[in-house]
C-alpha positions as CSV (number, residue, x, y, z in Angstrom):
1,X,-0.1,0.0,0.2
2,X,1.4,3.5,-0.7
3,X,0.3,6.3,1.3
4,X,1.4,9.9,0.6
5,X,2.1,12.1,3.8
6,X,2.1,16.1,3.6
7,X,3.3,16.6,7.0
8,X,6.2,18.4,9.2
9,X,8.8,16.6,10.5
10,X,8.3,15.1,13.7
11,X,4.9,13.9,12.2
12,X,6.6,12.8,9.3
13,X,8.9,10.4,11.5
14,X,5.9,9.5,13.6
15,X,4.2,7.7,10.7
16,X,7.3,6.5,8.8
17,X,8.0,4.8,12.5
18,X,5.0,2.9,11.9
19,X,5.7,-0.8,11.9
20,X,3.6,-1.7,9.0
21,X,3.9,-2.8,5.2
22,X,3.0,0.7,3.7
23,X,5.5,2.6,1.5
24,X,5.3,6.3,2.3
25,X,6.1,9.3,0.2
26,X,6.3,12.9,1.4
27,X,4.2,15.4,-0.3
28,X,5.4,19.1,-0.9
29,X,3.3,22.2,-0.8
30,X,1.4,23.2,-3.7
31,X,0.3,20.2,-3.1
32,X,-2.2,17.9,-5.7
33,X,-3.9,14.9,-5.1
34,X,-3.6,14.3,-9.1
35,X,-0.3,14.0,-8.8
36,X,-0.5,11.0,-6.8
37,X,-2.8,8.7,-8.8
38,X,-1.9,5.5,-7.1
39,X,-2.2,6.2,-3.6
40,X,-4.2,4.2,-1.3
41,X,-4.6,6.6,1.2
42,X,-3.8,10.7,1.9
43,X,-1.9,12.2,5.5
44,X,-2.5,15.7,5.4
45,X,-1.1,16.5,8.8
46,X,0.4,20.1,8.2
47,X,-1.7,23.3,7.3
48,X,-1.8,23.6,3.8
49,X,-4.0,26.4,1.8
50,X,-6.5,25.4,-1.0
51,X,-6.7,21.8,-0.8
52,X,-8.8,20.5,-3.4
53,X,-10.7,17.1,-1.6
54,X,-13.0,16.5,-4.5
55,X,-10.2,15.9,-6.4
56,X,-9.5,12.2,-5.2
57,X,-12.2,9.3,-3.7
58,X,-9.6,7.8,-1.4
59,X,-9.5,8.2,2.6
60,X,-8.3,11.4,3.5
61,X,-7.0,11.6,7.1
62,X,-6.3,15.4,8.0
63,X,-4.5,16.6,11.6
64,X,-7.9,18.9,12.1
65,X,-8.1,18.9,16.1
66,X,-10.4,22.4,16.3
67,X,-12.2,22.7,12.5
68,X,-14.7,20.4,12.2
69,X,-15.5,18.5,8.9
70,X,-18.7,20.2,8.6
71,X,-17.1,23.7,8.8
72,X,-14.6,22.3,6.5
73,X,-17.4,21.2,4.0
74,X,-15.6,18.0,2.9
75,X,-16.9,14.7,1.2
76,X,-17.5,11.8,2.7
77,X,-13.7,10.4,2.3
78,X,-12.0,13.0,4.2
79,X,-11.6,12.1,8.4
80,X,-10.3,14.1,11.4
81,X,-7.8,12.8,13.3
82,X,-5.6,14.3,16.2
83,X,-2.0,14.6,14.6
84,X,-0.7,16.9,17.2
85,X,2.6,15.8,18.3
86,X,3.0,13.0,20.4
87,X,-0.9,11.5,19.3
88,X,0.0,9.6,16.4
89,X,2.3,7.2,18.1
90,X,-0.4,6.0,20.1
91,X,-2.4,2.8,19.3
92,X,-5.7,4.5,19.6
93,X,-6.5,6.7,16.9
94,X,-9.7,9.0,17.2
95,X,-11.2,9.7,14.0
96,X,-14.7,11.7,13.2
97,X,-15.8,11.2,10.1
98,X,-17.4,8.0,7.9
99,X,-15.8,4.5,8.3
100,X,-15.9,2.3,5.0
101,X,-14.2,-1.0,5.4
102,X,-11.7,0.6,3.3
103,X,-10.8,3.2,6.0
104,X,-10.8,0.3,8.5
105,X,-8.5,-1.7,6.2
106,X,-6.0,1.0,6.0
107,X,-6.1,1.8,10.3
108,X,-5.3,-2.1,10.4
109,X,-2.5,-1.7,7.9
110,X,-1.5,1.1,10.3
111,X,-1.5,-1.3,13.4
112,X,-3.6,1.1,14.8
113,X,-7.3,0.8,16.8
114,X,-10.1,3.3,15.8
115,X,-11.8,5.1,18.3
116,X,-15.2,6.6,16.5
117,X,-15.4,9.9,17.9
118,X,-18.2,12.9,17.2
119,X,-17.3,15.3,14.6
120,X,-16.8,18.1,17.8
121,X,-13.8,20.2,17.9
122,X,-11.1,19.0,20.2
123,X,-12.5,15.2,19.5
124,X,-12.0,13.9,22.9
125,X,-8.3,13.4,24.2
126,X,-7.1,16.9,23.1
127,X,-10.1,18.5,24.6
128,X,-9.5,17.0,28.2
129,X,-5.5,17.8,28.0
130,X,-7.3,21.3,26.8
131,X,-8.9,21.4,30.2
132,X,-6.0,19.8,32.4
133,X,-3.5,22.7,30.6
134,X,-6.2,25.8,31.5
135,X,-6.8,24.6,35.2
136,X,-2.7,24.2,35.7
137,X,-3.1,27.9,34.5
138,X,-5.4,28.9,36.7
139,X,-3.5,27.3,39.6
140,X,-0.1,28.9,37.9
141,X,-2.0,32.1,38.1
142,X,-3.2,32.0,41.7
143,X,0.2,31.0,42.9
144,X,-0.1,27.9,44.0
145,X,2.9,26.6,43.0
146,X,5.5,27.1,40.2
147,X,5.2,25.0,36.7
148,X,8.0,22.5,37.9
149,X,5.8,21.9,41.3
150,X,2.8,21.6,39.6
151,X,3.9,19.3,36.8
152,X,5.5,16.8,39.6
153,X,2.4,16.9,41.3
154,X,0.1,16.2,38.4
155,X,2.5,12.8,37.2
156,X,2.9,11.5,40.8
157,X,-0.6,12.1,41.3
158,X,-2.3,10.9,38.2
159,X,0.6,9.0,36.4
160,X,0.0,11.1,33.5
161,X,2.9,10.5,31.2
162,X,3.9,14.3,31.4
163,X,2.7,17.3,33.8
164,X,0.3,19.8,32.3
165,X,3.0,22.7,31.5
166,X,4.9,19.7,29.6
167,X,2.2,18.9,27.8
168,X,1.6,22.2,26.6
169,X,5.3,22.3,25.7
170,X,5.6,19.3,23.6
171,X,2.2,19.8,22.1
172,X,2.3,23.6,21.7
173,X,0.7,25.9,23.7
174,X,-0.9,27.6,21.0
175,X,-2.5,25.0,19.7
176,X,-3.7,24.1,23.4
177,X,-5.1,28.1,23.1
178,X,-6.8,27.9,19.8
179,X,-8.7,25.2,20.9
180,X,-9.7,26.5,24.4
181,X,-11.0,29.5,22.5
182,X,-12.6,27.6,20.3
183,X,-14.5,25.6,22.7
184,X,-15.3,28.5,24.8
185,X,-17.6,29.8,22.3
186,X,-20.0,27.4,23.4
187,X,-19.0,26.5,26.9
188,X,-16.9,29.6,28.9
189,X,-15.6,26.4,31.3
190,X,-13.3,26.5,28.8
191,X,-12.4,30.3,28.8
192,X,-8.7,30.1,28.7
193,X,-6.9,30.8,32.0
194,X,-5.4,34.6,32.2
195,X,-2.0,33.1,32.7
196,X,-2.1,31.3,29.9
197,X,-3.3,33.9,27.5
198,X,-0.5,36.4,29.1
199,X,1.8,34.0,28.3
200,X,0.7,33.2,24.5
201,X,1.0,37.1,23.5
202,X,4.6,37.5,25.5
203,X,6.0,34.4,23.4
204,X,7.5,35.0,20.2
205,X,5.6,33.5,17.5
């Protein structure tokens, strides 16, 4: 099976390190599906403008944690996954979209287990992790403790692989902030903590 990947370096490494019988082809921008007519699947994992998804009827897995398929107005062969740093390595992949036998076969070849989720911002895991990180920033802003101590307490108390600030650094604080902003439009529990917002605007883009 041949799979075409449009990805940044870490995402590309995560995929090609999957032990699977797949020929990986790394695409470049500008991207066109018509240049890869023999591909069995596509992975669009980095932002790319002006992609015409109507060019292919093959399964296309799009890294779109915040924006839904409904908002993208995509055809049925497009599926959302979480391609944030670290998530492609997980044995369980959250997938929003129309699953078919063809799509299931590709996921099986990748040695991944699909978890079908609703087409909502954040899917499941990213929404939970974003909330945990946000609460940690509330604690930081209230001077409960510093980042290192909060990370240590969370890892020891919950057996998480990362503390909330370590997770934010790995995923990218902009990704977390963007998701929280989107979720807060429907639920004010997700309004970004003042300390998080302050750090976003103090960090060089």
